[in-house]
Each structure stands twice: as structure tokens, then as C-alpha cells.
PDB file of N, H, CA, C and O in Angstrom:
ATOM      1  N   MET A   1    -100.806 -46.048   1.879  1.00  0.00           N
ATOM      2  CA  MET A   1    -100.839 -44.753   1.300  1.00  0.00           C
ATOM      3  C   MET A   1     -99.598 -44.006   1.758  1.00  0.00           C
ATOM      4  O   MET A   1     -99.187 -44.112   2.913  1.00  0.00           O
ATOM      5  N   ALA A   2     -99.004 -43.245   0.837  1.00  0.00           N
ATOM      6  H   ALA A   2     -99.338 -43.159  -0.101  1.00  0.00           H
ATOM      7  CA  ALA A   2     -97.769 -42.524   1.140  1.00  0.00           C
ATOM      8  C   ALA A   2     -98.053 -41.300   2.038  1.00  0.00           C
ATOM      9  O   ALA A   2     -99.164 -40.771   2.066  1.00  0.00           O
ATOM     10  N   ALA A   3     -97.036 -40.887   2.747  1.00  0.00           N
ATOM     11  H   ALA A   3     -96.133 -41.317   2.725  1.00  0.00           H
ATOM     12  CA  ALA A   3     -97.198 -39.757   3.628  1.00  0.00           C
ATOM     13  C   ALA A   3     -97.447 -38.476   2.806  1.00  0.00           C
ATOM     14  O   ALA A   3     -96.930 -38.380   1.693  1.00  0.00           O
ATOM     15  N   PRO A   4     -98.204 -37.503   3.298  1.00  0.00           N
ATOM     16  CA  PRO A   4     -98.447 -36.316   2.527  1.00  0.00           C
ATOM     17  C   PRO A   4     -97.141 -35.509   2.263  1.00  0.00           C
ATOM     18  O   PRO A   4     -96.288 -35.384   3.142  1.00  0.00           O
ATOM     19  N   VAL A   5     -97.021 -34.988   1.071  1.00  0.00           N
ATOM     20  H   VAL A   5     -97.714 -35.090   0.357  1.00  0.00           H
ATOM     21  CA  VAL A   5     -95.886 -34.217   0.702  1.00  0.00           C
ATOM     22  C   VAL A   5     -96.299 -32.764   0.477  1.00  0.00           C
ATOM     23  O   VAL A   5     -97.137 -32.497  -0.383  1.00  0.00           O
ATOM     24  N   GLU A   6     -95.749 -31.850   1.204  1.00  0.00           N
ATOM     25  H   GLU A   6     -95.068 -32.067   1.903  1.00  0.00           H
ATOM     26  CA  GLU A   6     -96.141 -30.460   1.118  1.00  0.00           C
ATOM     27  C   GLU A   6     -95.203 -29.738   0.082  1.00  0.00           C
ATOM     28  O   GLU A   6     -93.977 -29.839   0.123  1.00  0.00           O
ATOM     29  N   ALA A   7     -95.865 -29.029  -0.814  1.00  0.00           N
ATOM     30  H   ALA A   7     -96.861 -28.947  -0.847  1.00  0.00           H
ATOM     31  CA  ALA A   7     -95.073 -28.277  -1.855  1.00  0.00           C
ATOM     32  C   ALA A   7     -95.815 -26.980  -2.099  1.00  0.00           C
ATOM     33  O   ALA A   7     -96.954 -26.796  -1.670  1.00  0.00           O
ATOM     34  N   TYR A   8     -95.121 -26.066  -2.816  1.00  0.00           N
ATOM     35  H   TYR A   8     -94.195 -26.215  -3.164  1.00  0.00           H
ATOM     36  CA  TYR A   8     -95.714 -24.773  -3.129  1.00  0.00           C
ATOM     37  C   TYR A   8     -96.390 -24.809  -4.492  1.00  0.00           C
ATOM     38  O   TYR A   8     -95.838 -25.263  -5.494  1.00  0.00           O
ATOM     39  N   CYS A   9     -97.651 -24.291  -4.467  1.00  0.00           N
ATOM     40  H   CYS A   9     -98.099 -23.922  -3.653  1.00  0.00           H
ATOM     41  CA  CYS A   9     -98.393 -24.216  -5.774  1.00  0.00           C
ATOM     42  C   CYS A   9     -98.202 -22.797  -6.249  1.00  0.00           C
ATOM     43  O   CYS A   9     -98.529 -21.850  -5.533  1.00  0.00           O
ATOM     44  N   VAL A  10     -97.667 -22.634  -7.472  1.00  0.00           N
ATOM     45  H   VAL A  10     -97.402 -23.403  -8.053  1.00  0.00           H
ATOM     46  CA  VAL A  10     -97.346 -21.363  -8.071  1.00  0.00           C
ATOM     47  C   VAL A  10     -98.657 -20.606  -8.451  1.00  0.00           C
ATOM     48  O   VAL A  10     -98.759 -19.384  -8.339  1.00  0.00           O
ATOM     49  N   LYS A  11     -99.643 -21.410  -8.902  1.00  0.00           N
ATOM     50  H   LYS A  11     -99.561 -22.402  -8.993  1.00  0.00           H
ATOM     51  CA  LYS A  11    -100.933 -20.793  -9.273  1.00  0.00           C
ATOM     52  C   LYS A  11    -101.717 -20.288  -8.103  1.00  0.00           C
ATOM     53  O   LYS A  11    -102.230 -19.170  -8.154  1.00  0.00           O
ATOM     54  N   CYS A  12    -101.836 -21.066  -7.038  1.00  0.00           N
ATOM     55  H   CYS A  12    -101.418 -21.974  -6.997  1.00  0.00           H
ATOM     56  CA  CYS A  12    -102.564 -20.665  -5.769  1.00  0.00           C
ATOM     57  C   CYS A  12    -101.786 -19.762  -4.904  1.00  0.00           C
ATOM     58  O   CYS A  12    -102.324 -19.095  -4.020  1.00  0.00           O
ATOM     59  N   LYS A  13    -100.430 -19.735  -5.169  1.00  0.00           N
ATOM     60  H   LYS A  13     -99.993 -20.277  -5.887  1.00  0.00           H
ATOM     61  CA  LYS A  13     -99.552 -18.989  -4.263  1.00  0.00           C
ATOM     62  C   LYS A  13     -99.618 -19.409  -2.780  1.00  0.00           C
ATOM     63  O   LYS A  13     -99.642 -18.587  -1.865  1.00  0.00           O
ATOM     64  N   ALA A  14     -99.647 -20.781  -2.601  1.00  0.00           N
ATOM     65  H   ALA A  14     -99.627 -21.449  -3.345  1.00  0.00           H
ATOM     66  CA  ALA A  14     -99.778 -21.297  -1.220  1.00  0.00           C
ATOM     67  C   ALA A  14     -99.173 -22.691  -1.151  1.00  0.00           C
ATOM     68  O   ALA A  14     -99.095 -23.394  -2.158  1.00  0.00           O
ATOM     69  N   LYS A  15     -98.740 -23.092   0.060  1.00  0.00           N
ATOM     70  H   LYS A  15     -98.803 -22.521   0.879  1.00  0.00           H
ATOM     71  CA  LYS A  15     -98.233 -24.439   0.262  1.00  0.00           C
ATOM     72  C   LYS A  15     -99.424 -25.371   0.490  1.00  0.00           C
ATOM     73  O   LYS A  15    -100.342 -25.073   1.253  1.00  0.00           O
ATOM     74  N   ARG A  16     -99.369 -26.527  -0.212  1.00  0.00           N
ATOM     75  H   ARG A  16     -98.623 -26.770  -0.832  1.00  0.00           H
ATOM     76  CA  ARG A  16    -100.468 -27.487  -0.081  1.00  0.00           C
ATOM     77  C   ARG A  16     -99.885 -28.843  -0.157  1.00  0.00           C
ATOM     78  O   ARG A  16     -98.775 -29.013  -0.661  1.00  0.00           O
ATOM     79  N   ASN A  17    -100.619 -29.860   0.346  1.00  0.00           N
ATOM     80  H   ASN A  17    -101.521 -29.723   0.755  1.00  0.00           H
ATOM     81  CA  ASN A  17    -100.242 -31.265   0.245  1.00  0.00           C
ATOM     82  C   ASN A  17    -100.543 -31.737  -1.151  1.00  0.00           C
ATOM     83  O   ASN A  17    -101.642 -31.521  -1.663  1.00  0.00           O
ATOM     84  N   MET A  18     -99.549 -32.398  -1.790  1.00  0.00           N
ATOM     85  H   MET A  18     -98.657 -32.573  -1.375  1.00  0.00           H
ATOM     86  CA  MET A  18     -99.673 -32.874  -3.168  1.00  0.00           C
ATOM     87  C   MET A  18    -100.734 -33.933  -3.303  1.00  0.00           C
ATOM     88  O   MET A  18    -100.906 -34.738  -2.389  1.00  0.00           O
ATOM     89  N   LYS A  19    -101.421 -33.965  -4.356  1.00  0.00           N
ATOM     90  H   LYS A  19    -101.281 -33.310  -5.099  1.00  0.00           H
ATOM     91  CA  LYS A  19    -102.386 -35.033  -4.729  1.00  0.00           C
ATOM     92  C   LYS A  19    -101.641 -35.990  -5.609  1.00  0.00           C
ATOM     93  O   LYS A  19    -100.941 -35.540  -6.516  1.00  0.00           O
ATOM     94  N   ASP A  20    -101.743 -37.281  -5.404  1.00  0.00           N
ATOM     95  H   ASP A  20    -102.312 -37.647  -4.667  1.00  0.00           H
ATOM     96  CA  ASP A  20    -101.065 -38.321  -6.158  1.00  0.00           C
ATOM     97  C   ASP A  20     -99.540 -38.049  -6.310  1.00  0.00           C
ATOM     98  O   ASP A  20     -99.058 -37.945  -7.437  1.00  0.00           O
ATOM     99  N   PRO A  21     -98.788 -37.932  -5.212  1.00  0.00           N
ATOM    100  CA  PRO A  21     -97.377 -37.698  -5.307  1.00  0.00           C
ATOM    101  C   PRO A  21     -96.640 -38.950  -5.831  1.00  0.00           C
ATOM    102  O   PRO A  21     -97.023 -40.069  -5.490  1.00  0.00           O
ATOM    103  N   GLU A  22     -95.611 -38.777  -6.638  1.00  0.00           N
ATOM    104  H   GLU A  22     -95.300 -37.868  -6.915  1.00  0.00           H
ATOM    105  CA  GLU A  22     -94.805 -39.813  -7.096  1.00  0.00           C
ATOM    106  C   GLU A  22     -93.372 -39.365  -7.139  1.00  0.00           C
ATOM    107  O   GLU A  22     -93.076 -38.241  -7.544  1.00  0.00           O
ATOM    108  N   GLU A  23     -92.465 -40.252  -6.715  1.00  0.00           N
ATOM    109  H   GLU A  23     -92.706 -41.165  -6.386  1.00  0.00           H
ATOM    110  CA  GLU A  23     -91.008 -39.920  -6.670  1.00  0.00           C
ATOM    111  C   GLU A  23     -90.380 -40.141  -8.070  1.00  0.00           C
ATOM    112  O   GLU A  23     -90.563 -41.183  -8.699  1.00  0.00           O
ATOM    113  N   VAL A  24     -89.661 -39.151  -8.507  1.00  0.00           N
ATOM    114  H   VAL A  24     -89.513 -38.304  -7.996  1.00  0.00           H
ATOM    115  CA  VAL A  24     -88.917 -39.234  -9.792  1.00  0.00           C
ATOM    116  C   VAL A  24     -87.491 -38.883  -9.566  1.00  0.00           C
ATOM    117  O   VAL A  24     -87.150 -38.232  -8.579  1.00  0.00           O
ATOM    118  N   THR A  25     -86.608 -39.327 -10.514  1.00  0.00           N
ATOM    119  H   THR A  25     -86.886 -39.856 -11.316  1.00  0.00           H
ATOM    120  CA  THR A  25     -85.240 -38.992 -10.440  1.00  0.00           C
ATOM    121  C   THR A  25     -84.920 -38.046 -11.596  1.00  0.00           C
ATOM    122  O   THR A  25     -85.171 -38.383 -12.753  1.00  0.00           O
ATOM    123  N   MET A  26     -84.375 -36.881 -11.301  1.00  0.00           N
ATOM    124  H   MET A  26     -84.171 -36.608 -10.361  1.00  0.00           H
ATOM    125  CA  MET A  26     -83.991 -35.940 -12.361  1.00  0.00           C
ATOM    126  C   MET A  26     -82.749 -36.355 -13.114  1.00  0.00           C
ATOM    127  O   MET A  26     -82.039 -37.259 -12.672  1.00  0.00           O
ATOM    128  N   ALA A  27     -82.464 -35.719 -14.240  1.00  0.00           N
ATOM    129  H   ALA A  27     -83.040 -34.985 -14.599  1.00  0.00           H
ATOM    130  CA  ALA A  27     -81.316 -36.088 -15.071  1.00  0.00           C
ATOM    131  C   ALA A  27     -79.956 -35.938 -14.331  1.00  0.00           C
ATOM    132  O   ALA A  27     -78.996 -36.634 -14.664  1.00  0.00           O
ATOM    133  N   ASN A  28     -79.880 -35.067 -13.373  1.00  0.00           N
ATOM    134  H   ASN A  28     -80.660 -34.501 -13.103  1.00  0.00           H
ATOM    135  CA  ASN A  28     -78.670 -34.910 -12.629  1.00  0.00           C
ATOM    136  C   ASN A  28     -78.538 -35.859 -11.417  1.00  0.00           C
ATOM    137  O   ASN A  28     -77.577 -35.729 -10.659  1.00  0.00           O
ATOM    138  N   GLY A  29     -79.478 -36.813 -11.211  1.00  0.00           N
ATOM    139  H   GLY A  29     -80.259 -36.919 -11.826  1.00  0.00           H
ATOM    140  CA  GLY A  29     -79.420 -37.798 -10.230  1.00  0.00           C
ATOM    141  C   GLY A  29     -80.140 -37.386  -8.934  1.00  0.00           C
ATOM    142  O   GLY A  29     -80.202 -38.205  -8.018  1.00  0.00           O
ATOM    143  N   ARG A  30     -80.663 -36.220  -8.810  1.00  0.00           N
ATOM    144  H   ARG A  30     -80.612 -35.555  -9.555  1.00  0.00           H
ATOM    145  CA  ARG A  30     -81.390 -35.801  -7.610  1.00  0.00           C
ATOM    146  C   ARG A  30     -82.779 -36.392  -7.615  1.00  0.00           C
ATOM    147  O   ARG A  30     -83.373 -36.647  -8.663  1.00  0.00           O
ATOM    148  N   ARG A  31     -83.302 -36.613  -6.357  1.00  0.00           N
ATOM    149  H   ARG A  31     -82.820 -36.406  -5.505  1.00  0.00           H
ATOM    150  CA  ARG A  31     -84.642 -37.104  -6.238  1.00  0.00           C
ATOM    151  C   ARG A  31     -85.624 -35.929  -6.180  1.00  0.00           C
ATOM    152  O   ARG A  31     -85.265 -34.849  -5.713  1.00  0.00           O
ATOM    153  N   ALA A  32     -86.833 -36.128  -6.638  1.00  0.00           N
ATOM    154  H   ALA A  32     -87.125 -37.006  -7.017  1.00  0.00           H
ATOM    155  CA  ALA A  32     -87.876 -35.083  -6.568  1.00  0.00           C
ATOM    156  C   ALA A  32     -89.208 -35.737  -6.457  1.00  0.00           C
ATOM    157  O   ALA A  32     -89.328 -36.926  -6.749  1.00  0.00           O
ATOM    158  N   MET A  33     -90.250 -34.996  -6.037  1.00  0.00           N
ATOM    159  H   MET A  33     -90.152 -34.029  -5.799  1.00  0.00           H
ATOM    160  CA  MET A  33     -91.632 -35.469  -5.915  1.00  0.00           C
ATOM    161  C   MET A  33     -92.392 -34.677  -6.936  1.00  0.00           C
ATOM    162  O   MET A  33     -92.187 -33.471  -7.076  1.00  0.00           O
ATOM    163  N   LYS A  34     -93.272 -35.344  -7.656  1.00  0.00           N
ATOM    164  H   LYS A  34     -93.439 -36.324  -7.543  1.00  0.00           H
ATOM    165  CA  LYS A  34     -94.079 -34.746  -8.701  1.00  0.00           C
ATOM    166  C   LYS A  34     -95.506 -35.170  -8.375  1.00  0.00           C
ATOM    167  O   LYS A  34     -95.791 -36.329  -8.071  1.00  0.00           O
ATOM    168  N   GLY A  35     -96.433 -34.125  -8.456  1.00  0.00           N
ATOM    169  H   GLY A  35     -96.202 -33.184  -8.703  1.00  0.00           H
ATOM    170  CA  GLY A  35     -97.843 -34.384  -8.170  1.00  0.00           C
ATOM    171  C   GLY A  35     -98.709 -33.251  -8.697  1.00  0.00           C
ATOM    172  O   GLY A  35     -98.284 -32.461  -9.540  1.00  0.00           O
ATOM    173  N   LYS A  36     -99.950 -33.188  -8.175  1.00  0.00           N
ATOM    174  H   LYS A  36    -100.295 -33.830  -7.490  1.00  0.00           H
ATOM    175  CA  LYS A  36    -100.889 -32.153  -8.559  1.00  0.00           C
ATOM    176  C   LYS A  36    -101.408 -31.403  -7.334  1.00  0.00           C
ATOM    177  O   LYS A  36    -101.444 -31.917  -6.216  1.00  0.00           O
ATOM    178  N   CYS A  37    -101.796 -30.194  -7.600  1.00  0.00           N
ATOM    179  H   CYS A  37    -101.766 -29.776  -8.508  1.00  0.00           H
ATOM    180  CA  CYS A  37    -102.412 -29.393  -6.518  1.00  0.00           C
ATOM    181  C   CYS A  37    -103.867 -29.834  -6.346  1.00  0.00           C
ATOM    182  O   CYS A  37    -104.590 -29.933  -7.337  1.00  0.00           O
ATOM    183  N   PRO A  38    -104.314 -30.099  -5.119  1.00  0.00           N
ATOM    184  CA  PRO A  38    -105.668 -30.589  -4.936  1.00  0.00           C
ATOM    185  C   PRO A  38    -106.719 -29.530  -5.187  1.00  0.00           C
ATOM    186  O   PRO A  38    -107.881 -29.865  -5.419  1.00  0.00           O
ATOM    187  N   GLU A  39    -106.342 -28.245  -5.148  1.00  0.00           N
ATOM    188  H   GLU A  39    -105.399 -27.973  -4.959  1.00  0.00           H
ATOM    189  CA  GLU A  39    -107.306 -27.210  -5.344  1.00  0.00           C
ATOM    190  C   GLU A  39    -107.502 -26.854  -6.818  1.00  0.00           C
ATOM    191  O   GLU A  39    -108.629 -26.803  -7.311  1.00  0.00           O
ATOM    192  N   CYS A  40    -106.402 -26.611  -7.505  1.00  0.00           N
ATOM    193  H   CYS A  40    -105.487 -26.653  -7.105  1.00  0.00           H
ATOM    194  CA  CYS A  40    -106.551 -26.119  -8.918  1.00  0.00           C
ATOM    195  C   CYS A  40    -106.113 -27.129  -9.978  1.00  0.00           C
ATOM    196  O   CYS A  40    -106.370 -26.914 -11.162  1.00  0.00           O
ATOM    197  N   GLY A  41    -105.461 -28.221  -9.587  1.00  0.00           N
ATOM    198  H   GLY A  41    -105.252 -28.395  -8.624  1.00  0.00           H
ATOM    199  CA  GLY A  41    -104.995 -29.205 -10.517  1.00  0.00           C
ATOM    200  C   GLY A  41    -103.733 -28.927 -11.235  1.00  0.00           C
ATOM    201  O   GLY A  41    -103.349 -29.702 -12.111  1.00  0.00           O
ATOM    202  N   THR A  42    -103.031 -27.813 -10.901  1.00  0.00           N
ATOM    203  H   THR A  42    -103.343 -27.184 -10.189  1.00  0.00           H
ATOM    204  CA  THR A  42    -101.762 -27.477 -11.529  1.00  0.00           C
ATOM    205  C   THR A  42    -100.668 -28.482 -11.082  1.00  0.00           C
ATOM    206  O   THR A  42    -100.690 -28.989  -9.961  1.00  0.00           O
ATOM    207  N   GLY A  43     -99.747 -28.739 -11.966  1.00  0.00           N
ATOM    208  H   GLY A  43     -99.728 -28.327 -12.877  1.00  0.00           H
ATOM    209  CA  GLY A  43     -98.658 -29.665 -11.615  1.00  0.00           C
ATOM    210  C   GLY A  43     -97.729 -29.042 -10.559  1.00  0.00           C
ATOM    211  O   GLY A  43     -97.413 -27.854 -10.628  1.00  0.00           O
ATOM    212  N   MET A  44     -97.276 -29.889  -9.539  1.00  0.00           N
ATOM    213  H   MET A  44     -97.533 -30.854  -9.482  1.00  0.00           H
ATOM    214  CA  MET A  44     -96.401 -29.368  -8.504  1.00  0.00           C
ATOM    215  C   MET A  44     -95.132 -30.202  -8.542  1.00  0.00           C
ATOM    216  O   MET A  44     -95.171 -31.364  -8.948  1.00  0.00           O
ATOM    217  N   PHE A  45     -94.024 -29.639  -8.132  1.00  0.00           N
ATOM    218  H   PHE A  45     -93.992 -28.696  -7.803  1.00  0.00           H
ATOM    219  CA  PHE A  45     -92.753 -30.251  -8.147  1.00  0.00           C
ATOM    220  C   PHE A  45     -91.992 -29.827  -6.961  1.00  0.00           C
ATOM    221  O   PHE A  45     -91.912 -28.641  -6.641  1.00  0.00           O
ATOM    222  N   LYS A  46     -91.392 -30.852  -6.255  1.00  0.00           N
ATOM    223  H   LYS A  46     -91.458 -31.816  -6.515  1.00  0.00           H
ATOM    224  CA  LYS A  46     -90.544 -30.496  -5.098  1.00  0.00           C
ATOM    225  C   LYS A  46     -89.224 -31.264  -5.187  1.00  0.00           C
ATOM    226  O   LYS A  46     -89.241 -32.486  -5.338  1.00  0.00           O
ATOM    227  N   ILE A  47     -88.101 -30.590  -5.100  1.00  0.00           N
ATOM    228  H   ILE A  47     -88.087 -29.597  -4.978  1.00  0.00           H
ATOM    229  CA  ILE A  47     -86.770 -31.178  -5.185  1.00  0.00           C
ATOM    230  C   ILE A  47     -86.479 -31.653  -3.741  1.00  0.00           C
ATOM    231  O   ILE A  47     -86.605 -30.887  -2.786  1.00  0.00           O
ATOM    232  N   LEU A  48     -86.080 -32.960  -3.612  1.00  0.00           N
ATOM    233  H   LEU A  48     -85.978 -33.582  -4.388  1.00  0.00           H
ATOM    234  CA  LEU A  48     -85.825 -33.565  -2.286  1.00  0.00           C
ATOM    235  C   LEU A  48     -84.319 -33.479  -1.925  1.00  0.00           C
ATOM    236  O   LEU A  48     -83.968 -33.017  -0.839  1.00  0.00           O
ATOM    237  N   GLY A  49     -83.466 -33.913  -2.811  1.00  0.00           N
ATOM    238  H   GLY A  49     -83.751 -34.289  -3.693  1.00  0.00           H
ATOM    239  CA  GLY A  49     -82.051 -34.005  -2.466  1.00  0.00           C
ATOM    240  C   GLY A  49     -81.383 -35.087  -3.263  1.00  0.00           C
ATOM    241  O   GLY A  49     -81.965 -35.664  -4.181  1.00  0.00           O
ATOM    242  N   LYS A  50     -80.140 -35.353  -2.893  1.00  0.00           N
ATOM    243  H   LYS A  50     -79.668 -34.884  -2.147  1.00  0.00           H
ATOM    244  CA  LYS A  50     -79.357 -36.377  -3.632  1.00  0.00           C
ATOM    245  C   LYS A  50     -79.809 -37.793  -3.273  1.00  0.00           C
ATOM    246  O   LYS A  50     -80.259 -38.076  -2.163  1.00  0.00           O
ATOM    247  N   ALA A  51     -79.668 -38.648  -4.250  1.00  0.00           N
ATOM    248  H   ALA A  51     -79.302 -38.419  -5.152  1.00  0.00           H
ATOM    249  CA  ALA A  51     -80.185 -40.019  -4.119  1.00  0.00           C
ATOM    250  C   ALA A  51     -79.273 -40.872  -3.220  1.00  0.00           C
ATOM    251  O   ALA A  51     -79.553 -42.051  -2.999  1.00  0.00           O
TER     252      ALA A  51
END
């Protein structure tokens, strides 16, 4: 299991650990994590940095 990734949920207005995080690469080449908020189910996104 992957390590927990903490991101900000805009709907809950709080930092939470992402549910089902997956690493993606944005169009500009930067890495990011994409997942869901465990409380409300809203999509969460966290930019990590350059690849």
C-alpha cells in the first residue's frame, strides 16, 4: 500500500489524507497526485514537483 498523501480538500476546507491516490504527469511535465477526499468524495489534486 502506498504512503498516505496529504492534500487540501476545497469542499471540506481541511487537509486530509487522499483516498486511492495515483501519480499522474501533467502536460507541462510536472508530477502530481490525484485522489478523492475520504469524507466527502470530492476530487483532490496535489502538485509534487518536476519529474
